[in-house]
C-alpha positions as CSV (number, residue, x, y, z in Angstrom):
1,X,164.6,-41.8,120.2
2,X,166.6,-39.3,122.1
3,X,163.5,-37.7,123.6
4,X,162.3,-41.2,124.7
5,X,165.7,-41.7,126.4
6,X,165.5,-38.3,128.0
7,X,162.0,-38.9,129.4
8,X,163.0,-42.2,130.9
9,X,166.2,-40.6,132.3
10,X,164.0,-37.9,133.9
11,X,162.1,-40.6,135.8
12,X,165.4,-41.6,137.3
13,X,165.9,-44.8,135.3
14,X,169.4,-46.2,134.9
15,X,170.9,-46.8,131.5
16,X,170.2,-50.5,131.9
17,X,166.6,-49.9,132.8
18,X,166.2,-47.5,129.8
19,X,167.8,-50.0,127.5
20,X,165.3,-52.7,128.6
21,X,162.3,-50.5,128.3
22,X,163.3,-49.4,124.7
23,X,164.8,-52.7,123.6
24,X,168.3,-51.2,123.2
25,X,171.7,-52.0,124.5
26,X,173.0,-50.0,127.4
27,X,175.8,-48.7,125.2
28,X,173.2,-47.3,122.7
29,X,171.5,-45.6,125.6
30,X,174.8,-44.1,126.7
31,X,175.5,-42.9,123.1
32,X,172.0,-41.3,123.0
33,X,172.7,-39.5,126.3
34,X,176.0,-38.3,125.0
35,X,174.3,-37.0,121.8
36,X,171.7,-35.2,124.0
37,X,174.4,-33.6,126.2
38,X,176.3,-32.4,123.1
39,X,173.2,-31.0,121.3
40,X,172.0,-29.2,124.4
41,X,175.4,-28.1,125.6
42,X,174.9,-29.7,129.1
43,X,177.1,-32.0,131.2
44,X,174.7,-34.1,133.2
45,X,171.3,-35.8,133.2
46,X,170.0,-33.2,135.6
47,X,170.9,-30.3,133.3
48,X,169.4,-32.1,130.3
49,X,166.2,-32.7,132.2
50,X,166.0,-29.1,133.3
51,X,166.6,-27.9,129.7
52,X,163.9,-30.3,128.5
53,X,161.4,-28.9,131.1
54,X,162.2,-25.3,130.2
55,X,161.7,-26.0,126.5
56,X,158.4,-27.9,127.0
57,X,159.8,-31.2,125.8
58,X,159.2,-32.8,129.2
59,X,156.3,-32.2,131.7
60,X,155.8,-32.8,135.4
61,X,154.3,-36.2,134.4
62,X,157.6,-37.2,133.0
63,X,159.2,-36.8,136.4
64,X,159.1,-39.4,139.3
């Protein structure tokens, strides 16, 4: 689920938009993003997206 959240965040979606797309609450999306940041050792969406691109978890098609 965290990869799904990261892919939608990479497209520039807000927490509310991600929540609607994945049928979650915005707080759940916020929690997933917090878990992603902690696991990757990053402090922002931008850093998380760059990390995902470097690792091959995201592709250019996942970006806006």
